[in-house]
All heavy atoms as TSV, in Angstrom:
chain	resi	resn	atom	element	x	y	z
A	1	LEU	N	N	99.399	219.654	98.820
A	1	LEU	CA	C	98.032	219.370	99.199
A	1	LEU	C	C	97.293	218.740	98.026
A	1	LEU	O	O	97.449	219.176	96.891
A	1	LEU	CB	C	97.307	220.645	99.612
A	1	LEU	CG	C	97.794	221.331	100.881
A	1	LEU	CD1	C	97.082	222.655	101.060
A	1	LEU	CD2	C	97.637	220.466	102.087
A	2	PRO	N	N	96.461	217.759	98.311
A	2	PRO	CA	C	95.700	217.138	97.227
A	2	PRO	C	C	94.597	218.057	96.726
A	2	PRO	O	O	94.024	218.819	97.507
A	2	PRO	CB	C	95.116	215.889	97.879
A	2	PRO	CG	C	95.102	216.183	99.336
A	2	PRO	CD	C	96.252	217.117	99.587
A	3	ALA	N	N	94.331	217.986	95.447
A	3	ALA	CA	C	93.222	218.745	94.867
A	3	ALA	C	C	91.940	217.937	95.063
A	3	ALA	O	O	91.932	216.726	94.874
A	3	ALA	CB	C	93.462	218.993	93.383
A	4	VAL	N	N	90.880	218.603	95.460
A	4	VAL	CA	C	89.606	217.927	95.689
A	4	VAL	C	C	88.949	217.620	94.355
A	4	VAL	O	O	88.811	218.496	93.510
A	4	VAL	CB	C	88.662	218.795	96.549
A	4	VAL	CG1	C	87.326	218.112	96.734
A	4	VAL	CG2	C	89.308	219.108	97.883
A	5	THR	N	N	88.558	216.372	94.193
A	5	THR	CA	C	87.807	215.949	93.024
A	5	THR	C	C	86.431	215.531	93.526
A	5	THR	O	O	86.217	214.385	93.896
A	5	THR	CB	C	88.513	214.773	92.311
A	5	THR	OG1	O	89.860	215.123	92.074
A	5	THR	CG2	C	87.837	214.437	91.010
A	6	TYR	N	N	85.519	216.483	93.596
A	6	TYR	CA	C	84.207	216.232	94.181
A	6	TYR	C	C	83.478	215.085	93.492
A	6	TYR	O	O	82.859	214.258	94.147
A	6	TYR	CB	C	83.338	217.495	94.124
A	6	TYR	CG	C	83.821	218.592	95.025
A	6	TYR	CD1	C	84.585	219.643	94.530
A	6	TYR	CD2	C	83.501	218.592	96.369
A	6	TYR	CE1	C	85.029	220.658	95.365
A	6	TYR	CE2	C	83.933	219.601	97.219
A	6	TYR	CZ	C	84.698	220.636	96.697
A	6	TYR	OH	O	85.133	221.635	97.523
A	7	ASN	N	N	83.534	215.052	92.156
A	7	ASN	CA	C	82.776	214.047	91.413
A	7	ASN	C	C	83.388	212.659	91.506
A	7	ASN	O	O	82.797	211.698	91.049
A	7	ASN	CB	C	82.602	214.482	89.965
A	7	ASN	CG	C	81.774	215.747	89.861
A	7	ASN	OD1	O	80.936	216.020	90.712
A	7	ASN	ND2	N	82.014	216.533	88.843
A	8	ALA	N	N	84.578	212.547	92.080
A	8	ALA	CA	C	85.222	211.252	92.313
A	8	ALA	C	C	85.584	211.157	93.794
A	8	ALA	O	O	86.679	210.761	94.164
A	8	ALA	CB	C	86.442	211.113	91.421
A	9	HIS	N	N	84.640	211.525	94.653
A	9	HIS	CA	C	84.883	211.607	96.089
A	9	HIS	C	C	85.396	210.290	96.669
A	9	HIS	O	O	86.348	210.278	97.438
A	9	HIS	CB	C	83.611	212.051	96.813
A	9	HIS	CG	C	83.791	212.193	98.286
A	9	HIS	ND1	N	83.267	211.274	99.163
A	9	HIS	CD2	C	84.445	213.106	99.035
A	9	HIS	CE1	C	83.593	211.629	100.400
A	9	HIS	NE2	N	84.296	212.740	100.349
A	10	GLU	N	N	84.784	209.181	96.283
A	10	GLU	CA	C	85.203	207.894	96.854
A	10	GLU	C	C	86.640	207.562	96.461
A	10	GLU	O	O	87.411	207.071	97.290
A	10	GLU	CB	C	84.251	206.770	96.433
A	10	GLU	CG	C	84.503	205.464	97.154
A	10	GLU	CD	C	84.359	205.533	98.679
A	10	GLU	OE1	O	83.672	206.420	99.204
A	10	GLU	OE2	O	84.948	204.666	99.346
A	11	SER	N	N	87.023	207.841	95.240
A	11	SER	CA	C	88.416	207.622	94.819
A	11	SER	C	C	89.360	208.499	95.623
A	11	SER	O	O	90.450	208.069	96.012
A	11	SER	CB	C	88.586	207.932	93.323
A	11	SER	OG	O	87.819	207.052	92.559
A	12	PHE	N	N	88.949	209.729	95.900
A	12	PHE	CA	C	89.729	210.660	96.711
A	12	PHE	C	C	89.898	210.109	98.124
A	12	PHE	O	O	90.993	210.121	98.685
A	12	PHE	CB	C	89.015	212.021	96.737
A	12	PHE	CG	C	89.750	213.094	97.473
A	12	PHE	CD1	C	90.715	213.850	96.835
A	12	PHE	CD2	C	89.476	213.360	98.805
A	12	PHE	CE1	C	91.398	214.857	97.512
A	12	PHE	CE2	C	90.144	214.353	99.489
A	12	PHE	CZ	C	91.114	215.105	98.841
A	13	VAL	N	N	88.816	209.593	98.696
A	13	VAL	CA	C	88.858	209.021	100.043
A	13	VAL	C	C	89.820	207.838	100.073
A	13	VAL	O	O	90.653	207.716	100.980
A	13	VAL	CB	C	87.450	208.580	100.514
A	13	VAL	CG1	C	87.521	207.814	101.824
A	13	VAL	CG2	C	86.535	209.785	100.655
A	14	LEU	N	N	89.707	206.966	99.095
A	14	LEU	CA	C	90.563	205.780	99.062
A	14	LEU	C	C	92.034	206.135	98.895
A	14	LEU	O	O	92.904	205.488	99.480
A	14	LEU	CB	C	90.116	204.837	97.934
A	14	LEU	CG	C	88.729	204.214	98.112
A	14	LEU	CD1	C	88.364	203.385	96.890
A	14	LEU	CD2	C	88.643	203.389	99.378
A	15	LYS	N	N	92.320	207.162	98.118
A	15	LYS	CA	C	93.713	207.552	97.882
A	15	LYS	C	C	94.324	208.279	99.073
A	15	LYS	O	O	95.466	208.030	99.453
A	15	LYS	CB	C	93.805	208.433	96.639
A	15	LYS	CG	C	95.219	208.867	96.314
A	15	LYS	CD	C	95.305	209.631	95.016
A	15	LYS	CE	C	96.747	210.000	94.733
A	15	LYS	NZ	N	96.886	210.703	93.457
A	16	TRP	N	N	93.575	209.193	99.688
A	16	TRP	CA	C	94.135	210.073	100.710
A	16	TRP	C	C	93.716	209.744	102.150
A	16	TRP	O	O	94.314	210.241	103.101
A	16	TRP	CB	C	93.770	211.527	100.401
A	16	TRP	CG	C	94.365	211.983	99.122
A	16	TRP	CD1	C	93.727	212.097	97.909
A	16	TRP	CD2	C	95.710	212.362	98.881
A	16	TRP	NE1	N	94.597	212.518	96.943
A	16	TRP	CE2	C	95.835	212.699	97.512
A	16	TRP	CE3	C	96.846	212.460	99.681
A	16	TRP	CZ2	C	97.021	213.115	96.944
A	16	TRP	CZ3	C	98.033	212.877	99.108
A	16	TRP	CH2	C	98.111	213.199	97.766
A	17	GLY	N	N	92.661	208.959	102.322
A	17	GLY	CA	C	92.226	208.598	103.665
A	17	GLY	C	C	91.533	209.715	104.416
A	17	GLY	O	O	91.515	209.729	105.642
A	18	ILE	N	N	90.938	210.646	103.680
A	18	ILE	CA	C	90.148	211.718	104.292
A	18	ILE	C	C	88.825	211.817	103.542
A	18	ILE	O	O	88.749	211.515	102.359
A	18	ILE	CB	C	90.881	213.086	104.276
A	18	ILE	CG1	C	91.321	213.470	102.863
A	18	ILE	CG2	C	92.053	213.088	105.231
A	18	ILE	CD1	C	91.948	214.843	102.767
A	19	GLU	N	N	87.783	212.200	104.261
A	19	GLU	CA	C	86.480	212.311	103.621
A	19	GLU	C	C	85.702	213.490	104.181
A	19	GLU	O	O	85.986	213.961	105.285
A	19	GLU	CB	C	85.663	211.036	103.805
A	19	GLU	CG	C	85.198	210.805	105.216
A	19	GLU	CD	C	84.319	209.579	105.366
A	19	GLU	OE1	O	83.754	209.120	104.374
A	19	GLU	OE2	O	84.208	209.097	106.503
A	20	LEU	N	N	84.748	213.937	103.413
A	20	LEU	CA	C	83.846	214.986	103.876
A	20	LEU	C	C	82.763	214.355	104.726
A	20	LEU	O	O	82.106	213.404	104.315
A	20	LEU	CB	C	83.199	215.701	102.690
A	20	LEU	CG	C	84.000	216.820	102.067
A	20	LEU	CD1	C	83.330	217.273	100.772
A	20	LEU	CD2	C	84.157	217.981	103.008
A	21	THR	N	N	82.578	214.859	105.918
A	21	THR	CA	C	81.539	214.397	106.829
A	21	THR	C	C	80.517	215.520	106.980
A	21	THR	O	O	80.893	216.678	107.111
A	21	THR	CB	C	82.163	214.050	108.204
A	21	THR	OG1	O	83.113	213.010	108.018
A	21	THR	CG2	C	81.109	213.617	109.191
A	22	GLY	N	N	79.245	215.173	106.909
A	22	GLY	CA	C	78.191	216.166	107.088
A	22	GLY	C	C	77.739	216.851	105.811
A	22	GLY	O	O	77.003	217.835	105.870
A	23	TRP	N	N	78.160	216.321	104.652
A	23	TRP	CA	C	77.742	216.901	103.366
A	23	TRP	C	C	76.233	216.860	103.286
A	23	TRP	O	O	75.613	215.853	103.621
A	23	TRP	CB	C	78.374	216.112	102.217
A	23	TRP	CG	C	78.241	216.744	100.884
A	23	TRP	CD1	C	77.337	216.430	99.920
A	23	TRP	CD2	C	79.037	217.806	100.348
A	23	TRP	NE1	N	77.510	217.218	98.809
A	23	TRP	CE2	C	78.553	218.080	99.061
A	23	TRP	CE3	C	80.094	218.559	100.842
A	23	TRP	CZ2	C	79.108	219.060	98.256
A	23	TRP	CZ3	C	80.637	219.531	100.022
A	23	TRP	CH2	C	80.152	219.784	98.745
A	24	THR	N	N	75.604	217.916	102.848
A	24	THR	CA	C	74.146	218.022	102.909
A	24	THR	C	C	73.415	217.451	101.699
A	24	THR	O	O	72.213	217.226	101.774
A	24	THR	CB	C	73.726	219.503	103.068
A	24	THR	OG1	O	74.283	220.264	101.993
A	24	THR	CG2	C	74.206	220.040	104.403
A	25	GLU	N	N	74.107	217.221	100.611
A	25	GLU	CA	C	73.477	216.658	99.423
A	25	GLU	C	C	73.539	215.134	99.470
A	25	GLU	O	O	74.324	214.557	100.223
A	25	GLU	CB	C	74.173	217.174	98.160
A	25	GLU	CG	C	74.003	218.664	97.941
A	25	GLU	CD	C	72.553	219.045	97.738
A	25	GLU	OE1	O	71.982	218.727	96.691
A	25	GLU	OE2	O	71.973	219.645	98.664
A	26	ALA	N	N	72.741	214.465	98.645
A	26	ALA	CA	C	72.707	212.999	98.612
A	26	ALA	C	C	74.068	212.416	98.248
A	26	ALA	O	O	74.454	211.369	98.744
A	26	ALA	CB	C	71.644	212.519	97.630
A	27	ARG	N	N	74.788	213.093	97.373
A	27	ARG	CA	C	76.142	212.667	97.026
A	27	ARG	C	C	77.035	213.898	96.942
A	27	ARG	O	O	76.549	215.013	96.731
A	27	ARG	CB	C	76.172	211.847	95.735
A	27	ARG	CG	C	75.731	212.569	94.500
A	27	ARG	CD	C	75.660	211.638	93.280
A	27	ARG	NE	N	75.444	212.400	92.078
A	27	ARG	CZ	C	76.400	212.935	91.330
A	27	ARG	NH1	N	77.656	212.757	91.648
A	27	ARG	NH2	N	76.121	213.647	90.260
A	28	VAL	N	N	78.320	213.676	97.110
A	28	VAL	CA	C	79.269	214.794	97.076
A	28	VAL	C	C	79.471	215.215	95.627
A	28	VAL	O	O	79.813	214.390	94.775
A	28	VAL	CB	C	80.619	214.386	97.720
A	28	VAL	CG1	C	81.624	215.513	97.606
A	28	VAL	CG2	C	80.410	213.993	99.177
A	29	VAL	N	N	79.216	216.472	95.349
A	29	VAL	CA	C	79.406	217.050	94.021
A	29	VAL	C	C	80.103	218.394	94.175
A	29	VAL	O	O	80.139	218.970	95.265
A	29	VAL	CB	C	78.058	217.258	93.272
A	29	VAL	CG1	C	77.363	215.941	93.017
A	29	VAL	CG2	C	77.148	218.199	94.020
A	30	ASN	N	N	80.642	218.893	93.096
A	30	ASN	CA	C	81.239	220.217	93.099
A	30	ASN	C	C	80.158	221.220	93.490
A	30	ASN	O	O	79.075	221.222	92.898
A	30	ASN	CB	C	81.785	220.526	91.705
A	30	ASN	CG	C	82.535	221.823	91.649
A	30	ASN	OD1	O	82.166	222.806	92.285
A	30	ASN	ND2	N	83.589	221.845	90.875
A	31	PRO	N	N	80.394	222.059	94.487
A	31	PRO	CA	C	79.380	223.035	94.880
A	31	PRO	C	C	78.897	223.897	93.712
A	31	PRO	O	O	77.742	224.329	93.700
A	31	PRO	CB	C	80.078	223.884	95.942
A	31	PRO	CG	C	81.104	222.973	96.521
A	31	PRO	CD	C	81.570	222.127	95.357
A	32	GLY	N	N	79.739	224.123	92.729
A	32	GLY	CA	C	79.339	224.891	91.556
A	32	GLY	C	C	78.291	224.190	90.713
A	32	GLY	O	O	77.637	224.807	89.883
A	33	ASP	N	N	78.126	222.881	90.926
A	33	ASP	CA	C	77.129	222.110	90.185
A	33	ASP	C	C	75.786	222.041	90.905
A	33	ASP	O	O	74.839	221.472	90.389
A	33	ASP	CB	C	77.640	220.684	89.938
A	33	ASP	CG	C	78.820	220.647	88.984
A	33	ASP	OD1	O	78.993	221.613	88.205
A	33	ASP	OD2	O	79.578	219.662	89.027
A	34	ILE	N	N	75.702	222.599	92.103
A	34	ILE	CA	C	74.431	222.623	92.838
A	34	ILE	C	C	73.614	223.793	92.294
A	34	ILE	O	O	74.032	224.943	92.366
A	34	ILE	CB	C	74.670	222.763	94.356
A	34	ILE	CG1	C	75.460	221.562	94.876
A	34	ILE	CG2	C	73.345	222.910	95.093
A	34	ILE	CD1	C	75.883	221.665	96.327
A	35	THR	N	N	72.457	223.473	91.734
A	35	THR	CA	C	71.664	224.502	91.053
A	35	THR	C	C	70.569	225.118	91.924
A	35	THR	O	O	70.010	226.143	91.563
A	35	THR	CB	C	71.026	223.933	89.774
A	35	THR	OG1	O	70.222	222.804	90.127
A	35	THR	CG2	C	72.096	223.497	88.779
A	36	SER	N	N	70.278	224.499	93.043
A	36	SER	CA	C	69.241	225.021	93.930
A	36	SER	C	C	69.872	225.993	94.927
A	36	SER	O	O	70.811	225.643	95.648
A	36	SER	CB	C	68.578	223.873	94.686
A	36	SER	OG	O	67.849	224.354	95.789
A	37	SER	N	N	69.328	227.204	94.972
A	37	SER	CA	C	69.865	228.183	95.920
A	37	SER	C	C	69.595	227.747	97.363
A	37	SER	O	O	70.393	228.022	98.255
A	37	SER	CB	C	69.279	229.572	95.659
A	37	SER	OG	O	67.871	229.566	95.811
A	38	VAL	N	N	68.507	227.029	97.589
A	38	VAL	CA	C	68.189	226.536	98.926
A	38	VAL	C	C	69.225	225.487	99.341
A	38	VAL	O	O	69.760	225.529	100.451
A	38	VAL	CB	C	66.756	225.957	98.985
A	38	VAL	CG1	C	66.498	225.276	100.318
A	38	VAL	CG2	C	65.733	227.047	98.719
A	39	ALA	N	N	69.515	224.545	98.459
A	39	ALA	CA	C	70.495	223.492	98.755
A	39	ALA	C	C	71.881	224.094	98.961
A	39	ALA	O	O	72.615	223.699	99.871
A	39	ALA	CB	C	70.524	222.463	97.625
A	40	LEU	N	N	72.248	225.054	98.135
A	40	LEU	CA	C	73.555	225.699	98.265
A	40	LEU	C	C	73.635	226.493	99.569
A	40	LEU	O	O	74.655	226.468	100.262
A	40	LEU	CB	C	73.811	226.612	97.065
A	40	LEU	CG	C	75.239	227.064	96.850
A	40	LEU	CD1	C	76.204	225.888	96.790
A	40	LEU	CD2	C	75.350	227.898	95.594
A	41	GLY	N	N	72.562	227.153	99.930
A	41	GLY	CA	C	72.522	227.887	101.193
A	41	GLY	C	C	72.647	226.959	102.390
A	41	GLY	O	O	73.339	227.270	103.365
A	42	CYS	N	N	71.999	225.814	102.310
A	42	CYS	CA	C	72.071	224.821	103.385
A	42	CYS	C	C	73.502	224.311	103.523
A	42	CYS	O	O	74.030	224.215	104.636
A	42	CYS	CB	C	71.113	223.675	103.085
A	42	CYS	SG	S	71.049	222.421	104.367
A	43	LEU	N	N	74.155	224.006	102.400
A	43	LEU	CA	C	75.543	223.550	102.431
A	43	LEU	C	C	76.443	224.641	102.999
A	43	LEU	O	O	77.305	224.372	103.842
A	43	LEU	CB	C	76.007	223.151	101.031
A	43	LEU	CG	C	77.463	222.709	100.923
A	43	LEU	CD1	C	77.751	221.508	101.814
A	43	LEU	CD2	C	77.812	222.396	99.476
A	44	HIS	N	N	76.245	225.867	102.573
A	44	HIS	CA	C	77.047	226.986	103.061
A	44	HIS	C	C	76.933	227.117	104.578
A	44	HIS	O	O	77.937	227.263	105.285
A	44	HIS	CB	C	76.606	228.280	102.368
A	44	HIS	CG	C	77.361	229.487	102.816
A	44	HIS	ND1	N	76.849	230.363	103.742
A	44	HIS	CD2	C	78.587	229.941	102.480
A	44	HIS	CE1	C	77.729	231.324	103.951
A	44	HIS	NE2	N	78.798	231.082	103.204
A	45	THR	N	N	75.713	227.057	105.085
A	45	THR	CA	C	75.484	227.153	106.529
A	45	THR	C	C	76.182	226.019	107.269
A	45	THR	O	O	76.809	226.233	108.314
A	45	THR	CB	C	73.976	227.137	106.828
A	45	THR	OG1	O	73.370	228.261	106.183
A	45	THR	CG2	C	73.693	227.182	108.320
A	46	THR	N	N	76.086	224.822	106.730
A	46	THR	CA	C	76.696	223.649	107.360
A	46	THR	C	C	78.220	223.758	107.361
A	46	THR	O	O	78.868	223.401	108.354
A	46	THR	CB	C	76.236	222.368	106.633
A	46	THR	OG1	O	74.809	222.335	106.630
A	46	THR	CG2	C	76.764	221.120	107.298
A	47	LEU	N	N	78.790	224.258	106.288
A	47	LEU	CA	C	80.247	224.452	106.231
A	47	LEU	C	C	80.688	225.522	107.230
A	47	LEU	O	O	81.669	225.348	107.947
A	47	LEU	CB	C	80.676	224.839	104.814
A	47	LEU	CG	C	80.630	223.711	103.781
A	47	LEU	CD1	C	80.699	224.283	102.374
A	47	LEU	CD2	C	81.756	222.723	104.021
A	48	LYS	N	N	79.962	226.631	107.276
A	48	LYS	CA	C	80.331	227.728	108.184
A	48	LYS	C	C	80.206	227.332	109.653
A	48	LYS	O	O	80.987	227.775	110.478
A	48	LYS	CB	C	79.479	228.965	107.907
A	48	LYS	CG	C	79.739	229.547	106.551
A	48	LYS	CD	C	80.070	230.961	106.406
A	48	LYS	CE	C	80.051	231.873	107.512
A	48	LYS	NZ	N	80.965	232.962	107.417
A	49	SER	N	N	79.238	226.477	109.969
A	49	SER	CA	C	79.026	226.070	111.361
A	49	SER	C	C	80.013	224.990	111.807
A	49	SER	O	O	80.131	224.715	112.996
A	49	SER	CB	C	77.601	225.546	111.548
A	49	SER	OG	O	77.448	224.282	110.918
A	50	GLY	N	N	80.681	224.381	110.829
A	50	GLY	CA	C	81.621	223.301	111.155
A	50	GLY	C	C	80.972	221.932	111.193
A	50	GLY	O	O	81.627	220.943	111.530
A	51	ASP	N	N	79.678	221.860	110.837
A	51	ASP	CA	C	79.004	220.567	110.812
A	51	ASP	C	C	79.378	219.742	109.583
A	51	ASP	O	O	79.115	218.544	109.540
A	51	ASP	CB	C	77.485	220.742	110.869
A	51	ASP	CG	C	77.017	221.259	112.226
A	51	ASP	OD1	O	77.704	220.981	113.234
A	51	ASP	OD2	O	75.976	221.935	112.280
A	52	CYS	N	N	79.973	220.362	108.586
A	52	CYS	CA	C	80.531	219.670	107.430
A	52	CYS	C	C	82.026	219.953	107.453
A	52	CYS	O	O	82.444	221.112	107.490
A	52	CYS	CB	C	79.904	220.171	106.134
A	52	CYS	SG	S	80.545	219.332	104.663
A	53	TYR	N	N	82.807	218.896	107.459
A	53	TYR	CA	C	84.254	219.063	107.638
A	53	TYR	C	C	85.007	217.876	107.052
A	53	TYR	O	O	84.423	216.825	106.773
A	53	TYR	CB	C	84.581	219.195	109.130
A	53	TYR	CG	C	84.094	218.011	109.950
A	53	TYR	CD1	C	84.914	216.917	110.188
A	53	TYR	CD2	C	82.796	217.982	110.451
A	53	TYR	CE1	C	84.456	215.815	110.906
A	53	TYR	CE2	C	82.334	216.900	111.177
A	53	TYR	CZ	C	83.176	215.819	111.400
A	53	TYR	OH	O	82.715	214.739	112.099
A	54	TRP	N	N	86.297	218.047	106.880
A	54	TRP	CA	C	87.173	216.955	106.438
A	54	TRP	C	C	87.527	216.111	107.648
A	54	TRP	O	O	87.933	216.626	108.680
A	54	TRP	CB	C	88.439	217.504	105.788
A	54	TRP	CG	C	88.168	218.119	104.469
A	54	TRP	CD1	C	88.101	219.451	104.177
A	54	TRP	CD2	C	87.914	217.436	103.246
A	54	TRP	NE1	N	87.804	219.633	102.854
A	54	TRP	CE2	C	87.691	218.401	102.252
A	54	TRP	CE3	C	87.834	216.089	102.888
A	54	TRP	CZ2	C	87.408	218.074	100.940
A	54	TRP	CZ3	C	87.557	215.765	101.569
A	54	TRP	CH2	C	87.345	216.751	100.617
A	55	HIS	N	N	87.363	214.822	107.498
A	55	HIS	CA	C	87.618	213.864	108.582
A	55	HIS	C	C	88.704	212.895	108.119
A	55	HIS	O	O	88.577	212.271	107.063
A	55	HIS	CB	C	86.326	213.100	108.889
A	55	HIS	CG	C	86.509	211.859	109.698
A	55	HIS	ND1	N	86.792	211.876	111.043
A	55	HIS	CD2	C	86.450	210.551	109.353
A	55	HIS	CE1	C	86.895	210.633	111.471
A	55	HIS	NE2	N	86.687	209.812	110.468
A	56	GLU	N	N	89.774	212.798	108.905
A	56	GLU	CA	C	90.828	211.835	108.593
A	56	GLU	C	C	90.407	210.465	109.117
A	56	GLU	O	O	90.095	210.305	110.294
A	56	GLU	CB	C	92.145	212.245	109.237
A	56	GLU	CG	C	93.285	211.328	108.881
A	56	GLU	CD	C	94.627	211.788	109.432
A	56	GLU	OE1	O	94.679	212.839	110.092
A	56	GLU	OE2	O	95.606	211.079	109.203
A	57	LEU	N	N	90.384	209.490	108.219
A	57	LEU	CA	C	90.011	208.141	108.605
A	57	LEU	C	C	91.096	207.520	109.473
A	57	LEU	O	O	92.283	207.784	109.279
A	57	LEU	CB	C	89.811	207.263	107.363
A	57	LEU	CG	C	88.753	207.703	106.356
A	57	LEU	CD1	C	88.746	206.758	105.157
A	57	LEU	CD2	C	87.384	207.779	106.980
A	58	THR	N	N	90.681	206.693	110.413
A	58	THR	CA	C	91.664	205.925	111.166
A	58	THR	C	C	92.221	204.861	110.221
A	58	THR	O	O	91.640	204.588	109.151
A	58	THR	CB	C	91.018	205.219	112.374
A	58	THR	OG1	O	90.072	204.254	111.888
A	58	THR	CG2	C	90.342	206.217	113.312
A	59	SER	N	N	93.301	204.250	110.596
A	59	SER	CA	C	93.882	203.187	109.761
A	59	SER	C	C	92.867	202.073	109.520
A	59	SER	O	O	92.743	201.558	108.400
A	59	SER	CB	C	95.135	202.610	110.421
A	59	SER	OG	O	96.133	203.587	110.506
A	60	ALA	N	N	92.115	201.714	110.563
A	60	ALA	CA	C	91.107	200.657	110.432
A	60	ALA	C	C	89.979	201.071	109.486
A	60	ALA	O	O	89.536	200.282	108.641
A	60	ALA	CB	C	90.554	200.296	111.801
A	61	GLU	N	N	89.498	202.319	109.617
A	61	GLU	CA	C	88.434	202.818	108.730
A	61	GLU	C	C	88.906	202.836	107.284
A	61	GLU	O	O	88.174	202.448	106.370
A	61	GLU	CB	C	88.020	204.231	109.140
A	61	GLU	CG	C	87.265	204.326	110.429
A	61	GLU	CD	C	87.052	205.761	110.877
A	61	GLU	OE1	O	87.918	206.638	110.615
A	61	GLU	OE2	O	86.019	206.007	111.519
A	62	TRP	N	N	90.140	203.291	107.070
A	62	TRP	CA	C	90.692	203.394	105.719
A	62	TRP	C	C	90.820	202.004	105.106
A	62	TRP	O	O	90.483	201.785	103.958
A	62	TRP	CB	C	92.032	204.106	105.776
A	62	TRP	CG	C	92.520	204.661	104.476
A	62	TRP	CD1	C	91.864	204.663	103.277
A	62	TRP	CD2	C	93.756	205.308	104.239
A	62	TRP	NE1	N	92.629	205.282	102.317
A	62	TRP	CE2	C	93.794	205.678	102.889
A	62	TRP	CE3	C	94.836	205.617	105.044
A	62	TRP	CZ2	C	94.882	206.322	102.321
A	62	TRP	CZ3	C	95.925	206.270	104.485
A	62	TRP	CH2	C	95.938	206.629	103.129
A	63	LYS	N	N	91.276	201.053	105.892
A	63	LYS	CA	C	91.425	199.682	105.400
A	63	LYS	C	C	90.065	199.117	105.017
A	63	LYS	O	O	89.926	198.489	103.945
A	63	LYS	CB	C	92.103	198.797	106.445
A	63	LYS	CG	C	92.328	197.360	105.971
A	63	LYS	CD	C	92.988	196.526	107.042
A	63	LYS	CE	C	93.243	195.100	106.616
A	63	LYS	NZ	N	92.392	194.486	105.679
A	64	LEU	N	N	89.051	199.322	105.851
A	64	LEU	CA	C	87.705	198.841	105.537
A	64	LEU	C	C	87.185	199.437	104.232
A	64	LEU	O	O	86.562	198.747	103.427
A	64	LEU	CB	C	86.733	199.167	106.670
A	64	LEU	CG	C	86.752	198.248	107.879
A	64	LEU	CD1	C	85.851	198.805	108.983
A	64	LEU	CD2	C	86.327	196.841	107.498
A	65	ARG	N	N	87.408	200.725	104.044
A	65	ARG	CA	C	86.962	201.398	102.809
A	65	ARG	C	C	87.655	200.806	101.589
A	65	ARG	O	O	87.042	200.582	100.554
A	65	ARG	CB	C	87.233	202.894	102.865
A	65	ARG	CG	C	86.371	203.673	103.812
A	65	ARG	CD	C	84.929	203.789	103.379
A	65	ARG	NE	N	84.682	204.811	102.422
A	65	ARG	CZ	C	84.406	206.080	102.722
A	65	ARG	NH1	N	84.344	206.463	103.975
A	65	ARG	NH2	N	84.196	206.955	101.785
A	66	LYS	N	N	88.948	200.545	101.742
A	66	LYS	CA	C	89.713	199.988	100.624
A	66	LYS	C	C	89.273	198.560	100.302
A	66	LYS	O	O	89.303	198.149	99.148
A	66	LYS	CB	C	91.208	200.014	100.924
A	66	LYS	CG	C	91.813	201.395	100.886
A	66	LYS	CD	C	93.288	201.323	101.235
A	66	LYS	CE	C	93.956	202.662	101.133
A	66	LYS	NZ	N	95.403	202.579	101.443
A	67	ASP	N	N	88.889	197.819	101.332
A	67	ASP	CA	C	88.493	196.418	101.151
A	67	ASP	C	C	87.100	196.260	100.553
A	67	ASP	O	O	86.765	195.198	100.051
A	67	ASP	CB	C	88.571	195.655	102.475
A	67	ASP	CG	C	90.008	195.468	102.955
A	67	ASP	OD1	O	90.942	195.670	102.156
A	67	ASP	OD2	O	90.191	195.125	104.140
A	68	ASP	N	N	86.268	197.295	100.645
A	68	ASP	CA	C	84.893	197.212	100.106
A	68	ASP	C	C	84.843	197.183	98.624
A	68	ASP	O	O	85.419	197.478	97.803
A	68	ASP	CB	C	84.035	198.364	100.611
A	68	ASP	CG	C	83.524	198.098	102.022
A	68	ASP	OD1	O	83.620	196.945	102.479
A	68	ASP	OD2	O	83.048	199.061	102.655
């Protein structure tokens, strides 16, 4: 299994073809780096509800991401 590199999310997406969908912060960061308890609580709720999840890109989506 690939190790998640939150601070290099786009590189992770390009390499593995999966991305986090529904992330509540402006950019994907290590949850340990979120300093606001409100923001962390919001992310926690979103993860528990399934509104934030790993999404496998289709071949077409992955190609578009790589071409950008």
